[in-house]
C-alpha positions in Angstrom: 35.6 105.1 80.7 34.9 101.8 78.7 35.9 98.2 79.0 39.4 98.6 80.9 38.4 101.2 82.8 42.2 100.5 84.9 43.9 100.8 82.1 42.9 103.8 81.2 42.9 105.7 84.3 46.9 104.7 84.1 47.1 106.2 80.5 45.5 109.1 82.0 47.8 109.3 85.0 51.0 109.3 82.0 49.1 111.7 80.5 48.6 114.1 82.9 53.3 113.7 83.9 54.0 113.9 80.8 51.5 116.0 79.3 48.9 117.8 81.1 51.1 118.5 83.9 53.4 121.2 81.5 51.1 122.3 79.3 48.8 123.9 82.5 52.4 124.8 84.2 52.5 127.2 80.7 50.3 128.5 80.5 50.5 130.0 84.4 46.9 128.1 85.6 46.8 125.8 88.3 45.1 122.8 88.7 42.1 122.7 91.0 40.3 119.8 91.1 40.8 116.8 90.1 38.6 113.6 90.0 39.7 110.7 88.4 39.2 111.2 84.6 38.6 115.4 84.9 40.5 117.9 86.1 39.1 121.9 87.0 42.0 124.1 85.8 41.8 127.1 86.7 43.9 129.6 84.1 44.7 134.3 83.8 42.5 134.2 80.7 40.3 133.3 78.7 43.1 133.4 75.4 45.3 131.0 77.5 42.3 129.1 78.5 42.1 128.2 75.0 45.5 128.2 73.7 46.2 125.9 76.3 43.0 123.5 75.3 44.2 123.4 71.0 48.3 122.6 72.0 47.5 119.6 74.0 44.7 118.4 71.6 47.2 119.1 69.3 49.1 116.7 70.9 47.6 114.7 71.6 47.1 114.2 67.9 50.7 113.6 67.6 50.6 111.0 70.3 47.7 108.8 68.7 48.4 108.6 64.8 50.1 104.8 66.4 47.4 103.8 68.5 44.4 101.8 67.5 41.6 103.8 67.3 40.0 102.6 70.0 42.6 101.9 72.6 43.4 106.4 71.7 43.5 108.8 74.8 40.9 111.5 73.9 39.8 114.2 76.5 36.9 117.4 76.1 37.3 120.5 76.5 35.3 122.4 77.9 35.1 126.3 79.4 33.5 128.6 82.4 34.8 132.6 81.9 33.7 133.8 85.5 34.3 137.5 85.8 34.2 139.5 88.9 32.9 142.8 88.2 34.0 145.7 90.7 32.1 149.9 89.7 
């Protein structure tokens, strides 16, 4: 998290309230678990998951334009695809 962990955690909480929760709802992906600075979200399809990630990253770029590089919010997205196959 870096030098100012309390400040970064406050920034993440604000970001979640203002952006992440609404984007997750928009793409029908309930938040399964949070871990301080991490989120586990389940989406109904890979397309919804990718579109959510693209939209959030785009919004972060817009929000970060006027913020110094060392104070910008950044997020990494990791995808895990799991399907249940029935025969």
